[in-house]
C-alpha positions in Angstrom: 6.4 -26.1 100.2 7.2 -25.2 96.6 10.3 -23.3 95.7 10.3 -20.9 92.8 13.1 -19.8 90.7 13.4 -17.4 87.7 14.8 -19.2 84.7 13.6 -17.5 81.5 16.1 -18.9 79.1 18.4 -17.1 76.8 16.2 -17.1 73.7 13.2 -15.8 75.6 15.3 -13.1 77.2 16.7 -11.9 73.9 13.3 -11.8 72.1 11.7 -10.1 75.0 14.4 -7.5 75.3 14.2 -6.7 71.7 10.4 -6.5 71.8 10.3 -4.2 74.8 13.0 -2.0 73.4 11.1 -1.7 70.1 7.7 -1.0 71.8 9.3 1.7 74.0 11.0 3.3 71.0 7.8 3.3 69.0 6.0 4.9 72.0 8.6 7.6 72.3 8.4 8.3 68.6 4.6 8.8 68.9 5.1 11.2 71.8 7.6 13.1 69.7 5.0 13.3 66.8 2.4 14.5 69.3 4.8 17.3 70.4 5.4 18.3 66.8 1.7 18.5 66.1 1.2 20.7 69.2 3.8 23.0 67.8 2.1 23.1 64.4 -1.3 23.7 66.1 0.1 26.7 68.0 1.7 28.0 64.7 -1.6 27.6 62.9 -3.5 29.5 65.5 -1.0 32.3 65.5 -0.7 32.7 61.8 -4.4 32.6 61.2 -4.7 35.7 63.3 -2.1 37.6 61.2 -3.2 40.1 58.6 -3.5 38.5 55.1 -0.4 38.6 53.0 -0.5 39.6 49.4 1.3 37.1 47.1 3.1 38.9 44.3 6.6 39.2 42.9 8.2 37.9 46.1 8.2 34.1 46.6 8.3 33.4 50.3 9.4 30.1 51.6 6.7 27.6 52.5 7.7 27.3 56.2 7.7 31.1 56.5 4.0 31.4 55.5 2.5 28.0 56.1 -1.0 28.4 57.6 -0.9 32.1 56.7 -3.9 33.7 55.0 -3.0 35.2 51.7 -4.6 37.3 48.9 -3.8 36.4 45.3 -4.9 38.3 42.2 -4.5 36.9 38.7 -6.1 34.8 36.0 -7.3 31.2 36.3 -5.8 28.9 33.7 -9.2 27.3 33.2 -8.1 24.9 30.4 -5.3 23.3 32.4 -6.7 22.2 35.8 -5.7 19.2 37.9 -7.6 16.6 39.8 -5.8 15.3 42.9 -6.9 11.7 43.1 -7.8 9.4 46.1 -9.3 12.2 48.2 -12.1 11.1 50.6 -14.8 13.2 52.1 -17.2 11.6 54.5 -16.2 8.2 53.3 -16.9 9.0 49.7 -14.1 8.9 47.1 -13.4 11.9 44.9 -10.9 14.5 43.9 -9.5 17.9 45.1 -9.6 20.4 42.3 -6.3 22.3 41.8 -6.6 25.3 39.4 -3.5 27.2 38.3 -3.8 30.9 39.1 -1.3 33.0 37.1 -0.3 35.7 39.5 -0.8 39.2 38.1 2.5 40.9 37.2 4.7 37.9 37.5 5.5 34.8 35.4 4.6 32.4 38.2 1.4 30.7 39.2 0.0 29.2 42.4 -2.3 26.2 42.5 -5.6 27.1 44.2 -7.3 24.2 45.8 -11.0 24.9 45.0 -12.2 22.0 47.1 -13.5 18.4 46.9 -15.8 16.9 44.3 -17.1 13.4 44.1 -15.9 10.7 41.7 -18.1 10.4 38.7 -19.8 7.2 37.5 -16.4 6.0 36.4 -12.8 7.2 36.4 -13.1 7.7 32.6 -15.7 10.4 33.2 -14.0 13.7 33.8 -16.0 16.4 35.7 -16.8 19.7 34.1 -14.7 22.3 35.8 -15.9 25.4 33.9 -15.1 28.8 35.5 -17.1 31.8 34.4 -14.8 34.4 35.9 -11.1 34.0 35.0 -9.7 37.2 36.4 -10.2 36.9 40.2 -8.9 37.8 43.6 -8.6 34.7 45.8 -8.3 34.6 49.6 -7.1 31.4 51.2 -4.6 29.7 53.4 -1.2 28.5 52.4 -0.6 24.8 52.9 1.8 22.2 51.7 0.5 19.6 49.2 -0.7 16.3 50.8 1.6 13.4 50.8 1.0 9.7 50.4 1.8 6.8 52.7 3.2 4.6 49.8 4.6 6.4 46.8 4.1 4.4 43.6 6.3 4.9 40.6 5.0 7.7 38.3 2.5 9.0 41.0 3.7 12.5 40.5 3.2 12.4 36.7 -0.1 14.0 35.6 -2.3 11.8 33.5 -3.2 12.6 29.9 -5.9 15.1 28.9 -7.5 17.9 30.8 -8.4 18.1 33.6 -5.3 16.0 34.3 -5.5 13.4 37.1 -2.5 13.2 39.4 -1.8 11.0 42.4 0.9 13.2 44.0 1.6 16.8 43.4 5.2 17.6 42.4 5.3 21.3 41.6 8.2 20.8 39.2 6.3 18.1 37.2 3.2 20.3 37.2 5.2 23.3 35.9 6.6 21.1 33.1 3.1 20.1 32.1 1.9 23.7 32.2 4.9 25.3 30.6 5.4 27.8 33.4 6.5 27.7 37.0 4.2 27.1 40.0 4.9 27.9 43.6 5.8 24.9 45.8 2.6 25.1 47.9 -1.1 25.4 47.4 -3.7 28.0 48.5 -6.8 26.5 50.2 -9.6 28.6 49.0 -11.7 30.0 51.8 -15.5 30.3 51.9 -15.5 33.8 50.3 -14.2 32.3 47.0 -16.9 31.9 44.4 -17.0 29.0 41.9 -15.5 26.5 44.3 -16.5 23.1 45.8 -16.7 21.5 49.2 -14.0 23.1 51.4 -13.5 21.3 54.7 -10.1 22.4 55.7 -10.1 21.1 59.2 -6.8 20.6 60.8 -7.7 17.1 62.1 -4.4 15.7 61.1 -2.8 18.0 63.6 -4.6 16.5 66.6 -1.9 15.1 68.9 -4.5 13.0 70.7 -4.2 10.1 68.2 -0.4 10.0 68.6 -0.7 10.0 72.4 -3.1 7.2 72.2 -0.8 5.2 70.0 2.1 5.9 72.4 0.0 4.5 75.3 -0.7 1.4 73.3 3.0 0.8 72.6 3.9 1.3 76.2 1.1 -1.2 77.2 2.6 -3.7 74.7 5.9 -3.3 76.4 4.3 -3.9 79.8 2.5 -7.0 78.6 5.7 -8.4 77.1 7.4 -7.9 80.4 4.6 -9.5 82.4 4.5 -12.5 80.1 8.3 -12.8 80.2 8.3 -12.9 84.0 5.3 -15.2 84.2 6.8 -17.8 81.8 10.3 -17.5 83.4 9.2 -18.4 86.9 9.7 -22.1 87.5 8.5 -24.2 90.5 10.3 -27.1 92.0 
């Protein structure tokens, strides 16, 4: 009759302990991200039902009005628009069009995201962003500017010419280029706004299901590491 003993070895024990700890930490972090997104989803649903807020002389903090529907009156700065690069819609590359709207009665502007347009035949070909009506009233939703996974040097510096291509929106840099201040958030134009493009403002990135799925994967990795550790540590004699 065989005798079995558990002799995993010091190196295997250290590596497995570190791996399991890392997998569990990553799983817990994903669960934390899922909880954050649940909170943001609840906030989004709540604020979307509030009465629209009129943007004017006051400059509310982003976190106080994020996801809030707003009404902004002013004049589009048609000659100085921005193209937010590397934006994908249904697997097609393109830009999001950011048009400065100089708010009536104040010296500040807000960037109105008028939607997505496809990339031209080449990156050297700039799209025609002509606007017939400059003095407008825009209704939309306040949102922060999209971030990037890996920030490259100079990504926040708008390219030459107009419309200017930018990889990452930095309101301070945008204001320097324009010569006047812009608010630190964008307004996502809703479907009532004329002279706009494809607007698909789904809150897919707030879905906690993906993070919960990732958490489950990390916990399974921890379990597999433990099973392999035990299996290879058992010796027969």
